[in-house]
C-alpha positions in Angstrom: 129.2 -13.3 155.4 132.3 -11.6 157.1 131.6 -8.0 158.1 134.1 -5.3 156.9 135.7 -3.0 158.8 134.3 0.7 158.1 137.3 3.0 156.6 137.6 5.0 159.0 137.9 2.6 161.8 140.8 0.8 159.9 144.4 1.6 161.3 146.7 3.3 159.4 149.5 1.3 158.7 152.4 3.7 157.2 154.0 2.4 154.0 157.4 0.6 154.3 159.9 0.6 151.3 159.7 -2.3 149.4 156.5 -3.8 150.7 153.4 -3.5 148.8 153.4 -1.9 145.6 156.5 -2.3 143.8 155.8 0.0 140.9 158.7 1.9 139.9 156.2 4.9 139.5 155.1 4.8 143.1 154.4 8.5 144.5 153.6 9.7 141.3 149.9 10.6 140.0 148.4 8.4 137.1 146.0 11.2 136.5 146.5 13.2 132.8 148.3 16.5 133.4 149.0 16.1 137.1 152.5 17.4 138.4 154.6 14.0 139.9 157.2 14.6 142.2 159.6 12.1 144.1 158.3 10.9 147.4 160.4 12.5 150.1 162.6 10.0 151.8 161.6 8.8 155.4 162.8 10.7 158.7 163.6 13.7 156.6 161.8 17.3 156.0 160.9 18.3 152.4 162.7 21.1 151.4 162.0 24.9 152.1 160.3 26.9 149.4 162.7 29.0 147.2 162.2 32.9 148.8 160.5 35.1 146.6 162.5 38.3 145.3 160.8 41.5 146.6 161.4 44.9 144.8 161.3 48.5 145.6 157.7 48.6 144.9 156.7 46.1 147.3 158.8 47.5 150.2 157.6 50.7 149.2 154.3 49.5 149.7 155.0 47.8 152.8 155.8 50.8 154.6 153.0 53.1 153.4 150.5 50.5 155.0 152.6 50.5 158.3 152.5 53.8 158.2 148.8 54.8 157.0 147.3 55.4 160.7 150.7 58.2 161.1 150.1 59.8 157.3 146.1 59.7 158.3 146.8 61.7 161.5 149.3 64.3 159.7 146.9 65.2 156.8 143.7 65.5 159.2 146.1 67.9 161.7 147.2 69.7 158.3 143.6 70.3 156.9 142.4 71.8 160.4 145.0 74.1 160.8 144.5 75.4 157.0 140.4 75.9 158.2 141.2 77.7 161.2 141.6 81.1 159.6 138.5 80.7 158.0 136.6 79.6 160.8 137.9 81.9 163.4 137.7 85.4 162.5 141.0 87.8 162.5 140.9 90.0 165.3 139.5 93.4 165.0 140.0 96.5 167.1 137.5 97.4 169.8 136.1 100.9 170.8 134.8 102.2 173.7 130.9 102.7 174.0 128.8 104.8 176.2 125.2 102.9 177.6 123.0 103.0 179.7 123.7 101.2 183.2 120.1 100.2 183.5 116.6 101.3 182.0 115.6 104.8 181.7 112.4 106.2 181.3 111.4 108.8 178.7 112.3 112.2 180.0 114.5 111.3 182.2 117.9 113.4 183.0 121.1 111.7 182.9 123.5 111.4 185.7 126.8 109.9 186.0 125.3 106.8 187.9 123.1 106.1 184.6 125.9 105.9 182.0 128.7 103.1 182.0 131.4 102.1 179.0 131.9 99.1 177.1 134.5 97.8 175.2 133.2 96.7 171.9 134.6 95.7 168.3 134.6 98.6 165.9 132.1 97.3 163.4 129.3 97.0 166.6 129.4 100.8 167.1 126.4 102.1 165.9 126.5 105.8 164.1 127.2 108.6 166.1 127.3 106.8 169.2 130.5 108.9 169.9 129.4 110.6 173.0 131.4 110.4 176.0 130.0 110.1 179.6 131.0 113.9 180.4 128.8 114.7 177.1 125.9 113.0 178.0 125.3 114.0 181.7 122.4 116.4 182.2 120.8 115.7 178.9 117.2 114.3 178.5 115.9 111.3 177.1 113.1 111.8 174.4 112.1 108.0 174.3 112.6 105.2 177.1 115.7 103.5 176.6 116.5 99.8 177.7 119.6 99.1 180.0 122.9 98.8 178.0 121.8 100.7 175.2 124.1 103.1 173.3 123.1 106.5 173.8 122.5 108.6 170.2 121.7 111.8 169.3 118.2 110.3 168.2 117.5 108.9 171.8 118.1 112.6 173.4 115.6 115.3 173.6 118.0 118.6 174.0 117.8 121.4 171.4 114.4 120.5 170.1 115.4 117.1 168.7 113.1 114.1 168.1 114.3 110.5 166.9 115.3 109.9 163.3 112.9 110.4 160.8 110.8 112.9 163.0 110.0 116.8 163.1 109.5 118.6 166.3 106.0 120.6 166.3 105.2 122.5 169.4 101.0 122.6 169.4 98.3 123.9 171.7 95.8 121.7 172.6 92.2 122.8 173.7 92.3 120.9 176.6 95.1 122.2 179.2 94.4 119.9 181.8 95.7 117.0 179.5 98.3 119.0 178.8 99.4 119.1 182.7 99.0 115.4 182.9 101.5 114.3 179.9 104.9 113.1 180.6 108.0 113.0 178.3 107.4 109.7 176.2 104.0 109.2 175.9 102.0 109.1 172.8 99.2 110.8 171.2 96.7 111.0 168.6 96.0 114.4 167.9 92.8 115.0 166.2 91.4 118.5 164.6 88.2 120.0 164.8 86.0 120.9 161.9 84.7 123.9 164.1 80.9 122.3 163.6 81.0 119.7 166.5 81.5 116.8 163.9 84.2 114.1 164.2 87.3 115.3 163.9 90.1 113.5 161.6 93.3 112.0 163.1 96.0 114.3 161.9 99.3 112.7 163.7 99.6 109.2 164.9 101.3 108.5 167.7 103.3 111.7 168.2 105.9 111.5 170.7 106.0 114.2 173.6 109.0 115.5 174.3 110.3 117.3 177.8 108.5 120.7 177.9 110.6 124.0 176.9 111.5 126.4 179.5 111.3 129.5 177.1 109.0 132.2 178.1 107.9 132.4 174.6 107.6 128.4 174.4 103.8 129.2 173.4 103.8 132.4 171.2 104.8 130.5 168.0 102.8 127.2 168.9 100.5 125.8 166.0 97.0 126.8 167.5 98.1 130.8 168.0 97.4 131.0 171.6 99.0 132.4 174.4 99.0 130.3 177.2 102.0 128.1 177.7 100.5 125.9 179.9 97.9 124.4 177.0 101.1 123.9 174.5 103.2 120.6 174.2 106.2 119.8 172.3 105.7 116.8 169.8 107.9 114.5 167.6 105.7 114.2 164.3 106.2 112.6 160.8 107.3 115.2 158.1 104.0 114.5 156.0 102.0 115.3 159.2 103.2 119.1 159.8 101.0 120.5 157.2 97.8 119.0 158.3 98.4 120.0 161.8 99.0 123.4 160.7 96.0 123.9 158.6 93.8 122.2 161.2 95.1 124.8 164.1 94.5 127.5 161.9 90.8 126.9 161.5 90.0 125.3 164.6 91.1 123.6 167.9 93.4 120.3 168.4 92.4 117.7 170.6 94.8 115.1 171.6 93.9 111.4 173.3 96.6 109.4 174.9 97.4 106.0 173.1 99.9 103.0 173.9 
């Protein structure tokens, strides 16, 4: 039997007018519903498609699409400009504040080299921190002050004033040798003796030792009714501890221990 040539190996033979089919309906499809059109003439290109009319809406959409990156960048810049006043606070005024140039121990007498002035925002200035270096030179510290700390009346020991929330009590201790070893800034637990050799109660917890006053009559009015100024000590105690100290001083002697 003669073998048939596969369809993909057959040579393409262009149709020649007048040959092959002579059906006058050549170039049209016989399928139902199919659109028929005349076959193009040999050697001529088919006519171009008619232009599609574009309205102003289409042109506007094209322009917006082409400018989308510039629009996004502009909106982002406007958002950043609107958020800057909220993120960055408005500039405020500054004030001059007197602080310590280095750490100072309790009982230290302030000198010019111990002080320095810095500019800080007005909102950061503590209350009553308006003392100038000239007003602070020669004053004594009641507590240890770290470096660059503002100096307020609560940390100064001049004029029998203790830290805020405390009162000053001048007491006479039974042990004069202990008083001689004390320094301003030390902390004491003051105990009252019951007069019978029993354990005394703690009358003042962590009382702050203030600088000793040099007036001749410093021991005359001390709690303990003694006349020996070498056994007296100036303490900053809580207001509710004064009554216990006064009662114990009238009935017996006062002792103290140094605590951290």
